[in-house]
C-alpha atoms as an extended CHARMM CRD file, in Angstrom:
* protein
*
        86  EXT
         1         1  MET       CA             94.0760000000       90.8690000000       98.0290000000  PROA      1               0.0000000000
         2         2  LYS       CA             96.0830000000       93.9550000000       97.0760000000  PROA      2               0.0000000000
         3         3  THR       CA             94.4910000000       97.3250000000       96.5760000000  PROA      3               0.0000000000
         4         4  ARG       CA             95.3880000000       99.3440000000       93.5480000000  PROA      4               0.0000000000
         5         5  PRO       CA             97.8260000000      102.1350000000       94.4010000000  PROA      5               0.0000000000
         6         6  SER       CA             96.6220000000      105.6670000000       93.8320000000  PROA      6               0.0000000000
         7         7  ALA       CA             98.0500000000      107.5350000000       90.8660000000  PROA      7               0.0000000000
         8         8  ALA       CA             98.7300000000      110.4110000000       93.2540000000  PROA      8               0.0000000000
         9         9  ALA       CA            102.1540000000      110.3350000000       94.8420000000  PROA      9               0.0000000000
        10        10  ARG       CA            102.7290000000      113.8160000000       96.2090000000  PROA      10              0.0000000000
        11        11  VAL       CA            100.9730000000      116.6380000000       98.0230000000  PROA      11              0.0000000000
        12        12  THR       CA            101.0790000000      120.2240000000       96.7870000000  PROA      12              0.0000000000
        13        13  VAL       CA             99.2600000000      123.4920000000       97.4590000000  PROA      13              0.0000000000
        14        14  LYS       CA             95.7840000000      123.8630000000       95.9470000000  PROA      14              0.0000000000
        15        15  PRO       CA             95.7160000000      126.0370000000       92.8170000000  PROA      15              0.0000000000
        16        16  GLY       CA             95.0740000000      129.6900000000       93.5740000000  PROA      16              0.0000000000
        17        17  TRP       CA             96.5480000000      129.6510000000       97.1080000000  PROA      17              0.0000000000
        18        18  GLU       CA             99.9860000000      130.9230000000       98.0460000000  PROA      18              0.0000000000
        19        19  LEU       CA            100.9290000000      128.1880000000      100.5270000000  PROA      19              0.0000000000
        20        20  ALA       CA             99.9250000000      125.1290000000      102.5230000000  PROA      20              0.0000000000
        21        21  ARG       CA            101.3980000000      124.7430000000      106.0000000000  PROA      21              0.0000000000
        22        22  ILE       CA            103.1530000000      121.5460000000      107.0340000000  PROA      22              0.0000000000
        23        23  ARG       CA            102.2170000000      120.6630000000      110.6240000000  PROA      23              0.0000000000
        24        24  ALA       CA            103.8570000000      118.3000000000      113.1240000000  PROA      24              0.0000000000
        25        25  TYR       CA            100.4880000000      116.6340000000      113.8440000000  PROA      25              0.0000000000
        26        26  ALA       CA             97.0770000000      116.5020000000      112.1370000000  PROA      26              0.0000000000
        27        27  ARG       CA             95.8470000000      119.5190000000      114.1260000000  PROA      27              0.0000000000
        28        28  GLY       CA             95.6920000000      123.1840000000      113.2140000000  PROA      28              0.0000000000
        29        29  ASN       CA             97.2690000000      124.1850000000      116.5190000000  PROA      29              0.0000000000
        30        30  SER       CA            100.3640000000      121.9610000000      116.2170000000  PROA      30              0.0000000000
        31        31  SER       CA            103.7530000000      123.4540000000      115.3490000000  PROA      31              0.0000000000
        32        32  ILE       CA            104.4470000000      124.5660000000      111.7790000000  PROA      32              0.0000000000
        33        33  GLU       CA            107.3060000000      122.5110000000      110.3530000000  PROA      33              0.0000000000
        34        34  GLY       CA            107.3880000000      124.1430000000      106.9180000000  PROA      34              0.0000000000
        35        35  GLU       CA            105.3080000000      125.3290000000      103.9960000000  PROA      35              0.0000000000
        36        36  ILE       CA            104.4750000000      124.1220000000      100.5090000000  PROA      36              0.0000000000
        37        37  LYS       CA            104.4820000000      126.9290000000       97.9430000000  PROA      37              0.0000000000
        38        38  PRO       CA            103.1060000000      126.7940000000       94.3850000000  PROA      38              0.0000000000
        39        39  GLY       CA            105.2680000000      124.5550000000       92.2160000000  PROA      39              0.0000000000
        40        40  GLU       CA            106.5740000000      122.6050000000       95.2420000000  PROA      40              0.0000000000
        41        41  SER       CA            105.3980000000      119.2160000000       96.4960000000  PROA      41              0.0000000000
        42        42  TRP       CA            106.2770000000      116.5560000000       99.0650000000  PROA      42              0.0000000000
        43        43  PRO       CA            105.9050000000      112.7750000000       98.7710000000  PROA      43              0.0000000000
        44        44  CYS       CA            102.9690000000      111.1080000000      100.4960000000  PROA      44              0.0000000000
        45        45  SER       CA            103.6300000000      108.8660000000      103.4720000000  PROA      45              0.0000000000
        46        46  GLY       CA            101.7000000000      105.6030000000      103.2430000000  PROA      46              0.0000000000
        47        47  GLY       CA             99.4530000000      106.6360000000      100.3630000000  PROA      47              0.0000000000
        48        48  CYS       CA             97.8550000000      109.8960000000       99.3560000000  PROA      48              0.0000000000
        49        49  GLY       CA             94.4880000000      109.4620000000      101.0100000000  PROA      49              0.0000000000
        50        50  THR       CA             93.4200000000      111.7420000000      103.8440000000  PROA      50              0.0000000000
        51        51  VAL       CA             93.1380000000      110.9150000000      107.5330000000  PROA      51              0.0000000000
        52        52  ALA       CA             90.8150000000      112.4870000000      110.0950000000  PROA      52              0.0000000000
        53        53  GLY       CA             92.3990000000      114.8900000000      112.5380000000  PROA      53              0.0000000000
        54        54  GLY       CA             91.7400000000      118.2010000000      114.1960000000  PROA      54              0.0000000000
        55        55  HSD       CA             89.2870000000      120.5810000000      112.5730000000  PROA      55              0.0000000000
        56        56  VAL       CA             90.8010000000      123.6040000000      110.8230000000  PROA      56              0.0000000000
        57        57  THR       CA             89.5650000000      126.4640000000      108.6540000000  PROA      57              0.0000000000
        58        58  ALA       CA             92.0290000000      127.7830000000      106.0730000000  PROA      58              0.0000000000
        59        59  CYS       CA             92.1310000000      128.6910000000      102.3760000000  PROA      59              0.0000000000
        60        60  GLY       CA             88.4060000000      129.4330000000      102.4370000000  PROA      60              0.0000000000
        61        61  THR       CA             87.5390000000      125.8550000000      103.4780000000  PROA      61              0.0000000000
        62        62  SER       CA             86.7780000000      124.0610000000      106.7210000000  PROA      62              0.0000000000
        63        63  SER       CA             87.8450000000      120.4220000000      107.1870000000  PROA      63              0.0000000000
        64        64  ASN       CA             89.1710000000      117.7910000000      109.5660000000  PROA      64              0.0000000000
        65        65  GLN       CA             90.9800000000      115.8810000000      106.7840000000  PROA      65              0.0000000000
        66        66  TRP       CA             94.7830000000      115.7820000000      106.5230000000  PROA      66              0.0000000000
        67        67  TYR       CA             97.4050000000      114.3650000000      104.1380000000  PROA      67              0.0000000000
        68        68  ALA       CA            100.3550000000      112.5150000000      105.6630000000  PROA      68              0.0000000000
        69        69  ILE       CA            103.6170000000      113.4280000000      103.9340000000  PROA      69              0.0000000000
        70        70  SER       CA            107.2420000000      112.4230000000      104.2690000000  PROA      70              0.0000000000
        71        71  HSD       CA            109.0920000000      115.5950000000      105.3150000000  PROA      71              0.0000000000
        72        72  TYR       CA            112.8650000000      115.2160000000      105.7910000000  PROA      72              0.0000000000
        73        73  GLY       CA            112.4330000000      111.6510000000      107.0580000000  PROA      73              0.0000000000
        74        74  SER       CA            109.5100000000      112.3850000000      109.4200000000  PROA      74              0.0000000000
        75        75  VAL       CA            105.7780000000      112.0020000000      108.9300000000  PROA      75              0.0000000000
        76        76  ARG       CA            104.1250000000      115.4280000000      108.9010000000  PROA      76              0.0000000000
        77        77  TYR       CA            100.6450000000      116.6250000000      107.9370000000  PROA      77              0.0000000000
        78        78  VAL       CA             99.0880000000      119.0530000000      105.4580000000  PROA      78              0.0000000000
        79        79  SER       CA             95.4550000000      120.0560000000      105.8450000000  PROA      79              0.0000000000
        80        80  ALA       CA             93.1620000000      119.1860000000      102.9390000000  PROA      80              0.0000000000
        81        81  THR       CA             91.8710000000      122.7770000000      103.2040000000  PROA      81              0.0000000000
        82        82  CYS       CA             95.0180000000      124.1480000000      101.4740000000  PROA      82              0.0000000000
        83        83  GLY       CA             96.7590000000      121.0110000000      100.2180000000  PROA      83              0.0000000000
        84        84  THR       CA             95.8470000000      118.5640000000       97.4730000000  PROA      84              0.0000000000
        85        85  SER       CA             97.3210000000      115.3140000000       96.1520000000  PROA      85              0.0000000000
        86        86  ILE       CA             98.8890000000      115.1010000000       92.6830000000  PROA      86              0.0000000000
């Protein structure tokens, strides 16, 4: 049985915030590989749902949920605190 694909296909910065950091791993202390600025987005890797990872507080929110994105051919992560799927 196939699941219905999500309408979301990309990850962008949440409205009202100036950037969302792209991390090497789903942890707030992993290396920063880039940033998403308003108007920019990156394609999801394997669907636009979130995965559990390291806990982080940013953009006025605290969460352990991360989006996996495809970033120049590698899987990278954007925290759901500052990022959102579109």
